[in-house]
C-alpha positions as a Markdown table, in Angstrom:
| # | Residue | x | y | z |
|---|---|---|---|---|
| 1 | Met | -32.1 | 1.1 | -45.9 |
| 2 | Leu | -31.4 | 3.7 | -48.1 |
| 3 | Thr | -32.6 | 6.3 | -45.7 |
| 4 | Leu | -30.5 | 4.9 | -42.8 |
| 5 | Leu | -27.4 | 4.9 | -45.0 |
| 6 | Lys | -28.1 | 8.4 | -46.2 |
| 7 | Gln | -28.1 | 9.6 | -42.4 |
| 8 | Asn | -25.0 | 7.7 | -41.6 |
| 9 | Pro | -22.8 | 6.3 | -44.7 |
| 10 | Asn | -19.9 | 5.0 | -42.5 |
| 11 | Ile | -19.9 | 1.1 | -42.3 |
| 12 | Val | -17.9 | -1.3 | -40.6 |
| 13 | Ile | -17.9 | -4.7 | -42.7 |
| 14 | Asn | -17.0 | -8.3 | -41.7 |
| 15 | Ala | -13.7 | -9.4 | -43.0 |
| 16 | Asp | -14.9 | -12.3 | -45.2 |
| 17 | Leu | -16.3 | -12.9 | -48.7 |
| 18 | Asp | -20.1 | -11.9 | -47.4 |
| 19 | Gly | -18.7 | -8.7 | -45.8 |
| 20 | Ile | -16.6 | -7.5 | -48.7 |
| 21 | Val | -19.5 | -8.1 | -51.2 |
| 22 | Ser | -21.7 | -6.3 | -49.0 |
| 23 | Gly | -19.5 | -3.3 | -48.7 |
| 24 | Leu | -18.8 | -3.1 | -52.6 |
| 25 | Leu | -22.6 | -3.2 | -53.1 |
| 26 | Leu | -23.1 | -0.3 | -50.3 |
| 27 | Thr | -20.2 | 1.8 | -51.5 |
| 28 | Asn | -21.0 | 1.4 | -55.2 |
| 29 | Phe | -24.8 | 1.9 | -55.1 |
| 30 | Cys | -25.5 | 4.0 | -51.7 |
| 31 | Gly | -22.5 | 6.2 | -51.3 |
| 32 | Cys | -21.3 | 4.5 | -48.4 |
| 33 | Asn | -17.9 | 4.5 | -46.7 |
| 34 | Val | -15.9 | 1.5 | -45.3 |
| 35 | Val | -14.2 | 2.8 | -41.9 |
| 36 | Gly | -13.6 | -0.6 | -40.4 |
| 37 | Phe | -13.5 | -4.3 | -40.3 |
| 38 | Thr | -14.8 | -6.8 | -37.8 |
| 39 | Asn | -14.0 | -10.5 | -37.5 |
| 40 | Ser | -17.1 | -11.4 | -35.8 |
| 41 | Ile | -15.1 | -13.0 | -33.0 |
| 42 | Asp | -13.4 | -10.6 | -30.9 |
| 43 | Ser | -12.1 | -7.4 | -32.6 |
| 44 | Val | -13.3 | -4.5 | -34.3 |
| 45 | Trp | -10.7 | -2.2 | -36.5 |
| 46 | Phe | -12.1 | 1.2 | -37.1 |
| 47 | Asp | -10.9 | 4.8 | -38.3 |
| 48 | Pro | -10.7 | 6.9 | -35.2 |
| 49 | Leu | -10.8 | 10.1 | -37.4 |
| 50 | Gln | -14.3 | 9.0 | -38.6 |
| 51 | Cys | -15.7 | 7.3 | -35.5 |
| 52 | Lys | -15.9 | 9.0 | -32.3 |
| 53 | Ser | -17.3 | 5.7 | -30.9 |
| 54 | Ile | -17.4 | 2.3 | -31.6 |
| 55 | Phe | -21.0 | 2.4 | -31.8 |
| 56 | Asp | -21.0 | 5.1 | -34.3 |
| 57 | Pro | -20.7 | 3.3 | -37.8 |
| 58 | Val | -23.2 | 1.0 | -39.4 |
| 59 | Tyr | -22.3 | -2.5 | -38.8 |
| 60 | Val | -22.6 | -4.9 | -41.9 |
| 61 | Asp | -23.1 | -8.6 | -41.4 |
| 62 | Met | -22.7 | -8.3 | -37.6 |
| 63 | Phe | -25.5 | -7.5 | -35.1 |
| 64 | Val | -24.6 | -4.9 | -32.4 |
| 65 | Ala | -26.7 | -5.0 | -29.5 |
| 66 | Asn | -26.8 | -1.3 | -28.7 |
| 67 | Pro | -30.2 | 0.1 | -29.7 |
| 68 | Asn | -28.8 | 3.2 | -31.1 |
| 69 | Thr | -26.4 | 1.4 | -33.7 |
| 70 | Thr | -27.8 | 0.5 | -37.1 |
| 71 | Cys | -26.8 | -2.9 | -38.6 |
| 72 | Ile | -27.6 | -4.9 | -41.5 |
| 73 | Asp | -27.1 | -8.7 | -40.9 |
| 74 | Gln | -28.9 | -11.9 | -41.1 |
| 75 | His | -28.4 | -13.9 | -38.0 |
| 76 | Ile | -31.1 | -15.0 | -35.5 |
| 77 | Val | -30.8 | -12.4 | -32.8 |
| 78 | Ala | -34.3 | -12.4 | -31.6 |
| 79 | Leu | -34.6 | -15.0 | -28.5 |
| 80 | Asn | -38.4 | -14.9 | -28.9 |
| 81 | Ser | -41.4 | -13.2 | -30.7 |
| 82 | Lys | -41.5 | -10.4 | -28.1 |
| 83 | Gln | -37.9 | -9.4 | -28.7 |
| 84 | Ser | -38.4 | -9.8 | -32.3 |
| 85 | Ser | -41.0 | -7.1 | -32.3 |
| 86 | Leu | -39.1 | -4.6 | -30.2 |
| 87 | Leu | -36.0 | -5.2 | -32.6 |
| 88 | Lys | -38.3 | -4.4 | -35.4 |
| 89 | Ala | -39.9 | -1.4 | -34.0 |
| 90 | Asn | -36.4 | -0.1 | -33.4 |
| 91 | Gly | -35.9 | 0.4 | -37.1 |
| 92 | Arg | -32.2 | 0.2 | -36.9 |
| 93 | Lys | -32.1 | -3.5 | -37.3 |
| 94 | Leu | -32.3 | -4.5 | -40.7 |
| 95 | Asn | -32.5 | -8.4 | -40.8 |
| 96 | Pro | -34.4 | -10.9 | -42.8 |
| 97 | Asn | -35.2 | -13.0 | -39.7 |
| 98 | Ile | -36.8 | -10.1 | -38.0 |
| 99 | Asp | -38.5 | -9.2 | -41.1 |
| 100 | Arg | -40.2 | -12.6 | -40.9 |
| 101 | Glu | -40.0 | -13.1 | -37.2 |
| 102 | Arg | -37.6 | -15.9 | -37.4 |
| 103 | Val | -36.4 | -16.4 | -33.7 |
| 104 | Phe | -34.5 | -18.6 | -31.3 |
| 105 | Thr | -37.4 | -20.3 | -29.4 |
| 106 | Pro | -39.7 | -22.0 | -30.3 |
| 107 | Thr | -37.2 | -24.6 | -32.1 |
| 108 | Ala | -39.5 | -24.7 | -35.0 |
| 109 | Ser | -39.1 | -21.2 | -36.1 |
| 110 | Tyr | -35.0 | -21.2 | -35.5 |
| 111 | His | -35.2 | -24.3 | -38.1 |
| 112 | Lys | -37.0 | -21.9 | -40.6 |
| 113 | Lys | -34.2 | -19.1 | -40.3 |
| 114 | Tyr | -32.7 | -17.2 | -43.4 |
| 115 | Pro | -30.1 | -19.6 | -44.8 |
| 116 | Phe | -27.9 | -17.1 | -47.0 |
| 117 | Ala | -25.7 | -14.4 | -46.8 |
| 118 | Thr | -26.2 | -10.7 | -45.8 |
| 119 | Cys | -25.2 | -9.6 | -49.5 |
| 120 | His | -27.9 | -11.5 | -51.0 |
| 121 | Tyr | -30.3 | -9.5 | -48.6 |
| 122 | Ile | -28.7 | -6.2 | -49.3 |
| 123 | Leu | -28.8 | -7.2 | -53.1 |
| 124 | Ala | -32.7 | -7.7 | -52.7 |
| 125 | Leu | -33.0 | -4.4 | -50.9 |
| 126 | Leu | -31.3 | -2.3 | -53.4 |
| 127 | Ala | -33.4 | -3.8 | -56.1 |
| 128 | Lys | -36.7 | -3.0 | -53.9 |
| 129 | His | -35.5 | 0.6 | -54.0 |
| 130 | Gly | -35.3 | 0.6 | -57.6 |
| 131 | Val | -31.3 | 0.7 | -57.5 |
| 132 | Asp | -29.9 | 0.0 | -61.1 |
| 133 | Leu | -27.8 | -3.1 | -60.6 |
| 134 | Ser | -27.1 | -3.8 | -64.5 |
| 135 | Ser | -23.3 | -3.2 | -63.8 |
| 136 | Ile | -22.9 | -6.2 | -61.9 |
| 137 | Val | -21.9 | -9.0 | -64.3 |
| 138 | Phe | -23.0 | -12.5 | -62.7 |
| 139 | Glu | -21.8 | -14.3 | -65.7 |
| 140 | Lys | -18.2 | -12.8 | -65.7 |
| 141 | Ser | -15.8 | -15.7 | -65.8 |
| 142 | Met | -12.5 | -16.8 | -64.3 |
| 143 | Ser | -11.5 | -20.2 | -65.3 |
| 144 | Ser | -14.2 | -22.3 | -64.3 |
| 145 | Ile | -15.8 | -19.9 | -61.9 |
| 146 | Leu | -18.3 | -17.3 | -62.5 |
| 147 | Phe | -18.9 | -14.2 | -60.3 |
| 148 | Ala | -22.2 | -15.7 | -59.5 |
| 149 | Asp | -20.5 | -18.7 | -58.1 |
| 150 | Leu | -18.4 | -16.5 | -55.9 |
| 151 | Leu | -21.3 | -14.5 | -54.8 |
| 152 | Leu | -23.3 | -17.8 | -54.1 |
| 153 | Arg | -20.1 | -19.1 | -51.8 |
| 154 | Ala | -21.0 | -16.6 | -49.4 |
| 155 | Asp | -22.5 | -18.4 | -46.5 |
| 156 | Asp | -22.7 | -21.6 | -48.6 |
| 157 | Ala | -25.9 | -20.2 | -50.2 |
| 158 | Met | -25.1 | -22.5 | -53.3 |
| 159 | Gln | -24.7 | -25.8 | -51.5 |
| 160 | Thr | -27.6 | -25.1 | -48.9 |
| 161 | Thr | -30.0 | -24.6 | -51.9 |
| 162 | Ile | -28.9 | -27.5 | -54.0 |
| 163 | Asp | -27.2 | -30.0 | -51.9 |
| 164 | Ser | -28.4 | -29.9 | -48.3 |
| 165 | Pro | -31.1 | -31.1 | -45.9 |
| 166 | Tyr | -32.4 | -27.6 | -46.0 |
| 167 | Arg | -33.2 | -27.2 | -49.5 |
| 168 | Ser | -37.0 | -26.6 | -48.9 |
| 169 | Asn | -36.4 | -24.0 | -46.3 |
| 170 | Ala | -33.8 | -22.3 | -49.0 |
| 171 | His | -36.4 | -22.4 | -51.9 |
| 172 | Asp | -38.7 | -20.7 | -49.6 |
| 173 | Trp | -36.4 | -17.9 | -48.8 |
| 174 | Trp | -35.3 | -17.3 | -52.5 |
| 175 | Arg | -39.1 | -17.0 | -53.2 |
| 176 | Trp | -39.3 | -14.4 | -50.3 |
| 177 | Leu | -36.1 | -12.7 | -51.7 |
| 178 | Leu | -37.6 | -12.2 | -55.1 |
| 179 | Val | -40.6 | -10.8 | -53.9 |
| 180 | Lys | -38.8 | -8.7 | -51.7 |
| 181 | Ser | -36.8 | -7.4 | -54.5 |
| 182 | Asn | -40.1 | -6.5 | -56.5 |
| 183 | Tyr | -38.9 | -9.5 | -59.0 |
| 184 | Ala | -35.7 | -8.0 | -59.9 |
| 185 | Lys | -33.7 | -9.6 | -62.5 |
| 186 | Pro | -30.5 | -10.1 | -60.3 |
| 187 | Ile | -32.7 | -12.3 | -57.8 |
| 188 | Asp | -34.4 | -14.0 | -60.7 |
| 189 | Phe | -31.0 | -14.7 | -62.3 |
| 190 | Leu | -29.6 | -16.5 | -59.3 |
| 191 | Ile | -32.7 | -18.5 | -58.9 |
| 192 | Phe | -32.6 | -19.6 | -62.3 |
| 193 | Tyr | -28.8 | -20.2 | -62.3 |
| 194 | Leu | -29.2 | -22.3 | -59.0 |
| 195 | Gly | -31.7 | -24.7 | -60.8 |
| 196 | Ser | -29.2 | -25.4 | -63.7 |
| 197 | Ile | -26.6 | -26.8 | -61.4 |
| 198 | Ser | -26.2 | -30.1 | -60.3 |
| 199 | Ala | -25.4 | -31.3 | -56.6 |
| 200 | Asp | -21.9 | -32.6 | -58.1 |
| 201 | Ile | -21.0 | -29.4 | -59.9 |
| 202 | Ala | -22.1 | -27.3 | -56.8 |
| 203 | Arg | -19.5 | -29.2 | -54.6 |
| 204 | Lys | -16.5 | -28.9 | -57.3 |
| 205 | Lys | -17.2 | -25.2 | -57.5 |
| 206 | Lys | -17.3 | -24.7 | -53.6 |
| 207 | Leu | -13.9 | -26.6 | -53.5 |
| 208 | Ala | -12.4 | -24.5 | -56.3 |
| 209 | Ile | -13.5 | -21.2 | -54.8 |
| 210 | Ser | -12.2 | -22.3 | -51.4 |
| 211 | Ala | -8.9 | -23.2 | -52.6 |
| 212 | Leu | -8.6 | -19.8 | -54.8 |
| 213 | Leu | -9.4 | -17.8 | -51.6 |
| 214 | Gln | -7.1 | -19.7 | -49.3 |
| 215 | Lys | -4.1 | -20.4 | -51.4 |
| 216 | Thr | -4.0 | -17.3 | -53.7 |
| 217 | Tyr | -5.6 | -14.7 | -51.3 |
| 218 | His | -4.5 | -16.1 | -48.0 |
| 219 | Cys | -7.8 | -16.3 | -46.3 |
| 220 | Asp | -8.1 | -18.1 | -43.0 |
| 221 | Thr | -11.3 | -19.7 | -43.6 |
| 222 | Ala | -12.6 | -21.8 | -46.5 |
| 223 | Asp | -15.3 | -19.1 | -47.1 |
| 224 | Gly | -13.2 | -16.3 | -47.5 |
| 225 | Gly | -12.5 | -15.0 | -43.9 |
| 226 | Val | -9.7 | -13.2 | -42.4 |
| 227 | Leu | -9.3 | -13.4 | -38.9 |
| 228 | Tyr | -6.9 | -10.6 | -38.3 |
| 229 | Pro | -6.7 | -8.1 | -41.4 |
| 230 | Cys | -4.5 | -5.5 | -39.8 |
| 231 | Asn | -0.8 | -5.3 | -38.8 |
| 232 | Asp | 0.1 | -4.7 | -35.0 |
| 233 | Asp | 0.6 | -0.8 | -36.3 |
| 234 | Gly | -3.0 | -0.6 | -37.6 |
| 235 | Thr | -2.2 | -0.8 | -41.1 |
| 236 | Leu | -4.2 | -3.0 | -43.5 |
| 237 | Leu | -2.3 | -6.4 | -44.5 |
| 238 | Gln | -1.1 | -6.3 | -48.2 |
| 239 | Thr | -2.7 | -9.8 | -48.6 |
| 240 | Val | -6.0 | -8.2 | -47.5 |
| 241 | Glu | -5.5 | -5.3 | -50.0 |
| 242 | Ser | -5.1 | -7.8 | -53.0 |
| 243 | Tyr | -8.0 | -9.8 | -52.0 |
| 244 | Leu | -10.2 | -6.7 | -51.8 |
| 245 | Arg | -9.1 | -5.6 | -55.4 |
| 246 | Phe | -9.8 | -9.2 | -56.8 |
| 247 | Ile | -13.4 | -9.3 | -55.5 |
| 248 | Ala | -14.1 | -6.0 | -56.7 |
| 249 | Asn | -12.6 | -6.6 | -59.9 |
| 250 | Phe | -14.6 | -9.9 | -60.3 |
| 251 | Ala | -17.7 | -8.2 | -59.2 |
| 252 | Ser | -17.0 | -5.4 | -61.9 |
| 253 | Leu | -17.3 | -3.0 | -59.0 |
| 254 | Glu | -15.2 | 0.1 | -58.1 |
| 255 | Pro | -13.0 | -1.0 | -55.1 |
| 256 | Phe | -13.7 | 1.0 | -51.9 |
| 257 | Ala | -11.3 | 3.5 | -50.3 |
| 258 | Leu | -10.0 | 2.7 | -47.1 |
| 259 | Pro | -8.4 | 4.6 | -44.1 |
| 260 | Lys | -4.7 | 4.5 | -43.9 |
| 261 | Lys | -4.6 | 3.4 | -40.2 |
| 262 | Phe | -7.1 | 1.8 | -37.9 |
| 263 | Lys | -7.7 | 1.5 | -34.2 |
| 264 | Val | -8.5 | -1.7 | -32.8 |
| 265 | Ala | -11.0 | -2.4 | -30.2 |
| 266 | Lys | -10.4 | -6.0 | -28.6 |
| 267 | Gly | -12.4 | -8.0 | -26.6 |
| 268 | Ala | -13.5 | -11.6 | -25.8 |
| 269 | Asn | -15.9 | -14.1 | -27.6 |
| 270 | Phe | -17.9 | -16.8 | -25.7 |
| 271 | Arg | -19.9 | -19.7 | -26.8 |
| 272 | Val | -22.5 | -20.8 | -24.4 |
| 273 | Lys | -25.6 | -22.8 | -24.3 |
| 274 | Ile | -27.4 | -19.8 | -22.9 |
| 275 | Ser | -29.8 | -20.3 | -19.9 |
| 276 | Thr | -33.1 | -18.7 | -19.2 |
| 277 | Leu | -31.7 | -16.4 | -16.4 |
| 278 | Gln | -29.0 | -15.1 | -19.0 |
| 279 | Ala | -31.5 | -14.6 | -21.9 |
| 280 | Asp | -33.6 | -12.6 | -19.3 |
| 281 | Glu | -30.7 | -10.6 | -18.3 |
| 282 | Leu | -29.6 | -9.9 | -21.9 |
| 283 | Gln | -33.1 | -8.8 | -22.9 |
| 284 | Asn | -33.7 | -6.5 | -19.8 |
| 285 | Lys | -30.2 | -5.1 | -19.2 |
| 286 | Gly | -28.2 | -5.9 | -22.3 |
| 287 | Thr | -25.7 | -7.9 | -20.3 |
| 288 | Ile | -24.7 | -11.5 | -19.6 |
| 289 | Asn | -23.2 | -12.3 | -16.3 |
| 290 | Gly | -22.9 | -8.3 | -15.7 |
| 291 | Glu | -20.8 | -7.6 | -18.8 |
| 292 | Ser | -22.2 | -5.4 | -21.4 |
| 293 | Val | -22.7 | -7.4 | -24.5 |
| 294 | Phe | -21.4 | -5.7 | -27.8 |
| 295 | Ser | -22.5 | -8.4 | -30.4 |
| 296 | Tyr | -24.4 | -11.6 | -30.2 |
| 297 | Ala | -26.1 | -14.4 | -32.4 |
| 298 | Cys | -28.0 | -17.4 | -31.7 |
| 299 | Ile | -26.0 | -20.1 | -33.8 |
| 300 | Arg | -27.6 | -23.4 | -32.9 |
| 301 | Ser | -31.1 | -24.5 | -31.9 |
| 302 | Ala | -32.1 | -24.1 | -28.2 |
| 303 | Gln | -31.4 | -27.8 | -27.7 |
| 304 | Ser | -27.7 | -27.9 | -29.0 |
| 305 | Ala | -24.7 | -27.1 | -26.9 |
| 306 | Glu | -23.0 | -23.9 | -27.2 |
| 307 | Asn | -25.9 | -22.4 | -28.9 |
| 308 | Phe | -25.3 | -18.8 | -28.4 |
| 309 | Ser | -22.1 | -16.7 | -29.3 |
| 310 | Tyr | -21.6 | -13.2 | -27.8 |
| 311 | Thr | -18.7 | -10.9 | -27.7 |
| 312 | Val | -17.8 | -8.3 | -24.9 |
| 313 | Leu | -15.3 | -5.8 | -25.8 |
| 314 | His | -12.8 | -4.3 | -23.3 |
């Protein structure tokens, strides 16, 4: 990861809690520059002065299909083992599901997919590379909430681990992250902390954090997502600026600098039950129904309706 980011330090992050924490980790510890945002639906906001093409930056918390684009994410993006091997060989697609060959089919593999956020994966990768993460104060508190609680709110990591039908899979993945990190203190602390929390307390913490993010920082979703972070003129919303500063302060990290204006690339998002023909077309041509696919993820098991989400940019 460090080598790829040294070659290309410009990152586009998802405009949600996971993306922001991931961005803070990469700017503070890898010297990266945030040059844009995505909403993981239909839009990318980017700095045209630093990105000649929408495919130039590294995408964080979103998979981009272009084989020349680097991305760090955690979604199921391989439709089968063959595609997983190809993505791994590509070298630009960093993803725990690719690391462990978790794929869309067979369904048994999908059910063992990575259940946490991209920021937790990045934390383990940084530790693996020997990066000093001691400046992060996981026990920093604000009322009844610790920074560790906020970190574990990303993609529902706390609830998945403590109070869900997927606890066994979550515990397996925490063990994997611990080994991946070379048994680093940050991952070890998170595992120990999760073991000290009851299901009732986990539910209360989730509600408290969701209320804070939505009521105080005007997030559109309970997990800290902002659907449209910029004004029509391409400037960042003041509420988003406040949100970014809050997360940085709580994380005991330096806030990242941002471009003054963004250009938007807008398209359309589709949720479908992917057919065999569409899957073959995507793997062979990078298109679905003849349209070039910018980003995609398998979001439910193969038997489910609307199990596949993809975005086409116009």
